[in-house]
C-alpha positions as CSV (number, residue, x, y, z in Angstrom):
1,M,6.6,-6.1,15.5
2,G,5.4,-3.8,13.2
3,K,2.4,-5.3,11.1
4,V,2.9,-5.1,7.0
5,I,0.8,-4.0,5.1
6,T,0.0,-4.4,1.3
7,I,-1.6,-1.5,-1.0
8,C,-2.5,-3.1,-3.8
9,N,-4.9,-3.3,-6.8
10,N,-3.7,-4.6,-10.4
11,K,-5.2,-1.3,-12.2
12,G,-4.0,2.6,-12.0
13,G,-5.7,5.1,-11.1
14,T,-7.0,4.2,-7.6
15,S,-5.1,6.4,-5.2
16,K,-2.8,3.2,-4.1
17,S,-0.3,5.7,-3.5
18,T,-2.3,8.3,-2.2
19,T,-4.0,5.7,0.1
20,A,0.1,4.8,1.4
21,H,0.9,8.1,1.8
22,T,-2.2,9.6,4.2
23,L,-3.0,6.2,5.9
24,A,1.1,6.7,7.0
25,V,0.6,10.4,7.7
26,G,-2.4,9.5,10.0
27,L,-0.9,6.6,11.9
28,H,1.5,9.4,12.1
29,L,-0.7,11.2,13.9
30,K,-2.8,9.1,16.5
31,G,0.8,8.2,17.8
32,F,2.5,5.6,15.3
33,K,5.9,4.4,14.2
34,V,5.5,4.1,10.5
35,L,8.0,3.0,7.5
36,L,6.9,3.6,4.6
37,I,7.8,1.1,1.3
38,D,7.5,2.7,-2.3
39,S,7.5,-0.2,-5.1
40,D,6.2,1.1,-8.0
41,P,8.6,1.9,-10.2
42,Q,6.7,5.1,-10.9
43,C,8.2,6.4,-7.9
44,N,5.0,8.8,-6.6
45,L,5.4,8.1,-2.9
46,S,8.8,8.5,-2.6
47,Q,8.1,12.3,-4.7
48,V,5.2,13.3,-2.9
49,S,8.0,12.9,0.3
50,N,10.3,15.2,-1.1
51,I,12.9,11.7,-2.4
52,N,14.8,13.4,-5.8
53,T,14.2,9.8,-7.3
54,M,17.0,11.1,-10.3
55,E,19.8,11.1,-8.2
56,N,18.9,9.1,-5.0
57,F,20.9,5.9,-5.2
58,N,19.6,4.1,-1.5
59,T,16.7,2.4,-2.5
60,I,13.7,-0.5,-2.5
61,Y,16.5,-1.8,-5.6
62,E,19.9,-1.7,-3.8
63,L,17.9,-3.3,-1.1
64,M,17.3,-6.6,-2.7
65,R,20.0,-7.1,-4.2
66,E,22.1,-6.7,-1.1
67,D,24.3,-4.1,-2.8
68,K,22.9,-1.4,0.5
69,T,21.8,-2.3,3.8
70,I,18.1,-1.1,5.2
71,G,19.6,0.9,7.5
72,E,21.6,2.9,4.1
73,V,18.3,2.7,2.5
74,I,15.7,4.4,5.0
75,V,15.0,8.5,4.7
76,K,13.6,10.2,7.9
77,T,11.1,12.5,7.4
78,D,9.3,14.7,9.9
79,N,6.0,11.7,10.1
80,Y,7.4,8.6,8.8
81,D,10.1,6.8,7.6
82,I,10.6,5.8,4.1
83,I,12.5,3.2,1.8
84,P,12.6,5.3,-1.6
85,G,11.8,4.0,-5.0
86,S,13.6,3.3,-8.1
87,L,12.7,3.4,-12.1
88,S,15.0,0.1,-11.4
89,I,13.3,-1.8,-10.0
90,A,11.0,-2.5,-12.7
91,R,13.3,-4.7,-14.2
92,A,12.8,-7.0,-11.1
93,D,10.7,-9.7,-13.2
94,S,14.0,-9.9,-15.2
95,E,16.7,-9.7,-13.2
96,F,15.3,-11.5,-10.1
97,T,14.4,-14.4,-11.6
98,Q,18.1,-14.8,-12.3
99,P,21.0,-16.1,-10.8
100,P,21.9,-15.5,-7.7
101,F,18.5,-14.2,-7.4
102,V,16.0,-16.9,-8.3
103,A,16.8,-19.4,-5.5
104,N,15.1,-17.0,-3.2
105,C,13.1,-14.2,-5.8
106,Y,10.3,-14.5,-3.9
107,Y,12.1,-13.5,-0.2
108,L,13.5,-10.9,-1.0
109,L,12.1,-8.1,0.5
110,K,10.9,-10.1,3.6
111,E,14.6,-10.7,4.7
112,Q,14.9,-7.4,4.6
113,L,12.0,-6.4,6.4
114,D,12.2,-8.7,8.6
115,K,15.5,-7.5,10.6
116,V,13.4,-3.9,11.5
117,K,9.5,-4.8,11.8
118,D,10.4,-4.1,15.4
119,A,10.7,-0.6,15.4
120,Y,8.3,0.3,13.9
121,D,3.6,0.1,14.9
122,F,3.6,-0.4,11.1
123,I,5.0,-0.9,8.1
124,I,2.4,0.3,4.2
125,I,4.1,-0.6,1.1
126,D,2.9,0.5,-1.9
127,T,3.0,-1.4,-5.1
128,P,2.6,-0.7,-8.8
129,P,-0.4,-1.5,-10.6
130,T,0.9,-4.6,-11.9
131,L,0.8,-8.3,-10.3
132,T,4.6,-8.9,-10.7
133,L,7.7,-10.5,-9.2
134,I,8.4,-7.5,-7.2
135,T,4.2,-6.4,-5.9
136,Q,4.8,-10.8,-4.7
137,N,7.4,-9.8,-3.2
138,C,5.7,-7.1,-1.0
139,L,2.6,-10.0,-0.5
140,V,5.1,-12.2,0.4
141,A,6.4,-10.2,3.0
142,S,2.7,-8.5,4.2
143,D,0.4,-10.0,7.0
144,S,-2.8,-8.0,5.1
145,V,-3.7,-6.5,2.0
146,I,-5.6,-3.2,1.3
147,I,-7.8,-2.6,-1.3
148,P,-8.4,0.7,-2.7
149,T,-10.9,0.4,-6.0
150,Q,-13.0,3.3,-7.3
151,A,-16.7,2.1,-7.9
152,D,-16.5,1.4,-11.3
153,M,-16.9,-1.7,-13.0
154,F,-13.6,-2.1,-14.9
155,C,-12.3,-2.0,-11.0
156,L,-14.9,-4.1,-9.7
157,N,-13.3,-7.1,-12.4
158,G,-9.8,-7.2,-11.2
159,L,-10.3,-7.6,-7.6
160,A,-10.4,-11.3,-8.3
161,N,-7.3,-11.1,-10.1
162,I,-6.0,-10.1,-7.0
163,K,-7.9,-12.6,-5.2
164,K,-6.0,-15.1,-6.9
165,Q,-2.9,-14.0,-6.8
166,I,-3.1,-13.6,-2.8
167,D,-4.4,-17.5,-2.6
168,V,-1.2,-19.0,-5.1
169,I,0.7,-16.4,-1.8
170,T,-0.6,-18.5,1.0
171,Q,-0.6,-22.5,-1.1
172,R,3.3,-21.7,-2.2
173,T,5.1,-19.5,0.4
174,T,6.1,-20.0,3.7
175,N,3.2,-16.8,4.2
176,K,-0.3,-18.9,4.7
177,T,-1.9,-16.4,6.9
178,L,-1.6,-13.3,4.2
179,Y,-5.2,-12.2,4.1
180,I,-7.4,-9.6,2.9
181,E,-7.4,-6.7,5.8
182,G,-10.1,-4.2,4.1
183,I,-11.8,-3.0,0.7
184,L,-11.2,0.9,0.1
185,I,-13.6,2.4,-2.3
186,T,-11.6,6.0,-3.3
187,K,-12.9,8.8,-5.5
188,F,-16.3,8.3,-4.3
189,S,-19.2,10.5,-5.8
190,D,-22.5,10.1,-3.8
191,R,-23.9,12.4,-6.6
192,T,-24.7,9.2,-9.4
193,N,-26.5,7.0,-9.7
194,L,-24.3,4.4,-11.2
195,N,-21.4,4.9,-8.3
196,K,-24.5,4.4,-5.9
197,L,-24.9,1.0,-7.8
198,L,-21.3,-0.8,-8.4
199,K,-21.0,0.0,-4.6
200,E,-24.2,-2.4,-3.8
201,K,-22.4,-4.7,-6.3
202,L,-18.7,-3.8,-4.8
203,F,-20.3,-5.1,-1.1
204,E,-21.6,-8.9,-2.9
205,M,-17.7,-8.4,-4.2
206,A,-15.9,-9.0,-0.7
207,N,-18.4,-11.4,0.9
208,M,-17.3,-13.8,-1.7
209,L,-13.5,-12.2,-1.4
210,K,-14.1,-12.4,2.7
211,T,-13.5,-9.5,3.7
212,K,-15.2,-6.3,4.3
213,V,-15.5,-2.9,2.2
214,Y,-15.0,0.3,4.4
215,K,-17.8,1.9,6.1
216,F,-16.3,5.5,4.9
217,A,-16.0,6.0,0.5
218,V,-13.2,9.0,0.4
219,R,-14.5,11.5,-1.8
220,E,-12.6,12.7,-4.5
221,S,-11.0,16.1,-3.9
222,V,-8.7,18.6,-6.2
223,E,-7.4,19.6,-2.6
224,V,-5.6,16.6,-2.4
225,R,-3.6,16.3,-5.6
226,E,-2.7,20.1,-4.2
227,A,-1.5,18.8,-1.3
228,Q,0.5,16.2,-2.8
229,T,1.7,19.1,-5.5
230,L,3.6,20.3,-2.9
231,K,4.9,17.5,-1.3
232,T,3.0,17.3,1.6
233,N,-1.2,16.0,3.0
234,I,-4.1,16.8,2.8
235,L,-4.4,16.0,6.7
236,L,-1.7,17.7,7.4
237,I,-2.6,21.4,5.8
238,N,-6.5,20.3,6.0
239,P,-8.1,18.2,7.6
240,N,-11.6,19.6,7.5
241,N,-11.7,18.6,3.4
242,N,-14.0,15.8,2.6
243,S,-11.5,13.7,1.6
244,A,-9.1,13.7,4.7
245,V,-12.5,13.6,7.2
246,D,-13.0,10.4,4.8
247,Y,-9.5,9.7,5.2
248,M,-9.7,9.3,9.0
249,N,-12.7,8.0,9.7
250,F,-10.9,4.9,7.4
251,I,-7.9,5.1,9.8
252,E,-10.2,4.4,12.6
253,E,-12.6,1.6,11.0
254,F,-8.7,0.3,10.1
255,L,-7.4,0.3,14.1
256,N,-10.7,-0.6,15.7
257,D,-10.6,-3.9,13.3
258,N,-6.6,-4.1,14.7
259,K,-7.2,-3.9,18.2
260,K,-10.8,-6.5,17.5
261,K,-7.9,-9.1,16.8
262,E,-5.2,-7.8,18.9
263,V,-8.0,-8.9,21.5
264,K,-8.4,-12.5,19.8
């Protein structure tokens, strides 16, 4: 059965979509079958996957409304399968808290993913930078959370909010085992004293949250954005790029952690 992982941070600009996409591509390169889910109304993950979000009506929104089956909304690419995002998902808080959805509003995504979990090794969900109903659906459906974050004070302050949301999910829903897989530092520069200082603070925060900071911070690179403009991924077109090397090291650590959990 596939492991479901939500990429989450309630602050924008932390490379959530980039991390979700690169993790999916990297896992594919290692032989795993991956399903990506774009739950962010900005639809960045769908766009980099070369999906026309303005004309596509087979999306996560139609899936959660049960207007489409999960088989109808999954798009196959060379490196992964994807459930595209939709601008309409921004209406989730107002629409899905009304009849006929309200009684089951936190489980709309989980019920659909349970139908295909056996077909994938990993299911990776990209989320909006808000802790709203759609993000709560993603967390309820997930086994774990990876938090990409920059080494800045505003991002550090937001980590406690994510932990509070996870606690709400484990206390008030049937998902009692949701946990933070780890914190990934992105857009990192080790040439500034500020980043070094905040990195130390981040390790302190990780201890408080009972999780870890991944060993390899992802260095910033303009080539990552260039790859996205070309609707591809840095791992595919320049695997020797600094960011690509850092992401692959992160993926290796992620897989090793999961192997240890399987042994237990």
